N, C-alpha and C positions, 0 to 999 in steps of 0.2 A: 527571496530566498531566504530560509533564517538557517543560522547556525547554530545549532543548539548543540553544547558541551554534554560531555559524556556522561551519563545520567547514571548519580552518587547520590547515599541520600542522607548521607553526611553533608556534600555540599549541597544541598537544596536547606538542610537545617542551618547549616551556619549562615548562609547567603539569602536565600531564601528562592524563588524560581525567577528562572533568567529573561528577562525580556522578549527572547528571541523564542521562548518557551510560549508567553502572554499571549503573545502574535500567532503564532503557530495555532495556538488552540482556538483562539478568535476566528481565525480565520477556515477552522474544522468545524464550530457549531457554526457557522455563515451555508454550511452549505448541506444537502442532504444526501448525496450519496457521496463517496468514494472510488477513485479509479486509480488503482495500488498496482505499480512498475515492479517490479526488484530483481538485481541480477540473483544468478544463481552462484554461491560459494562452495563446495566442498559442500552440496548434496545440502545445501540450507539458502534461508534467503540470508541477505546482507545484515550485517550489525550496523551498520544507519537505519534500515527503517527500525529493528529491535531497538534502538535507542529512543529513536521517533516514538515509538510506541508508546515504550515505557516512561518520556518525558508528560506524554499528551495523557497517560491514563492518573498523572497525577492531578488530585483533586485541589483546585485552590481554594480558600478561607470564602466559605459559605458555598462554595460547589459541591455537588453531590460525584460521587464516586465515579468514574466513567463518563461521566456528562458527555465529554465530547466524540462518544461514541455511543453513545445511547438513540436508540431509532434510525440508525443507519445501516446505506447498504454497502454493498462495496465488489467491485468486479478486481479481478486477478490479470495480470499479464505478465509476462517477462521474454524477453530474447536472450539467447547463450549460443558460443560459439560449439556446445556442446549437443549431444545426440537427441537430449532429453527436453532441451531448448528451456530450462530451468521449472520445470513441472515441477520436480522433487522439490524446490524450497517454496513452489505457490500451496502444496500441499500442506506443510508446513503454516504459511503465512495463513492459511485457512483453518485449523485447527487454532492457532492463537488467538485469528477475529472471531469467530467461536466461542469462544472462552470469555471475553469480554463483549458479548451482545451485541455482534455486528451481525448481521446476515450476507453472508456471503452467496452472489449466485453461484448458481449450478457449473455451469462452463467458465472453464477458463483459458486463456489465450495464450500458450509456449509456442515460440519461434524458436526451432533449432538450426544450428549453422547459420545465424543472425550475419553472420560476415561476410555470407555468401548472398539473402536471399533478398536484399532489396537493389531495384530500380536506379538510374541517374535522381529522376525524379520524385524519391523516399516512398514510391510505392512498393509493395512486393512483388516479388515475380511471379508467384504462384500465385493463380487468379483464387484459387479454395483458403489457401491461408490469408488474402484478402477479407475473402466475404465473411471467414470466422474473425479476422480482427475490428471489423466495422460491424457485426453481430452481437458482440460483444457489449461495444458501445455501445447499440440500439438498447442492447436487453437494459441496459443499466440505466438510460435516458428513459425510458416507458416503465420501469420499475412501479409497481403501486407501494406508496408509501402509507 
């Protein structure tokens, strides 16, 4: 787990890039694809995800802009107690990632009423939802890079 401070350009100028950010960016660079799960808060994605993306976009010395995101593909998933399952927030994540050069898979998985959706073994009660969730993972795994 990488605990990242709130992004602040003044902090970055004065203190440099935190070790946790450097470690997280190295982890991102070591993978071809991203499976991003985010809850929805007030029809948007989480501030934690925004903060993480903001730090990851900051180039270190000798690094090209957006290097952590270059050539990446992402799948987006969400679960929420609400009716839309986090879908509205995922649309905004899709827009943000597209603007920084990430290819986002066309299908997303948003699970509504998540507090009622799971069996005791962790599987989804609704077989169609279970299949949709698995299909997102499969699509990401086989996406040609």
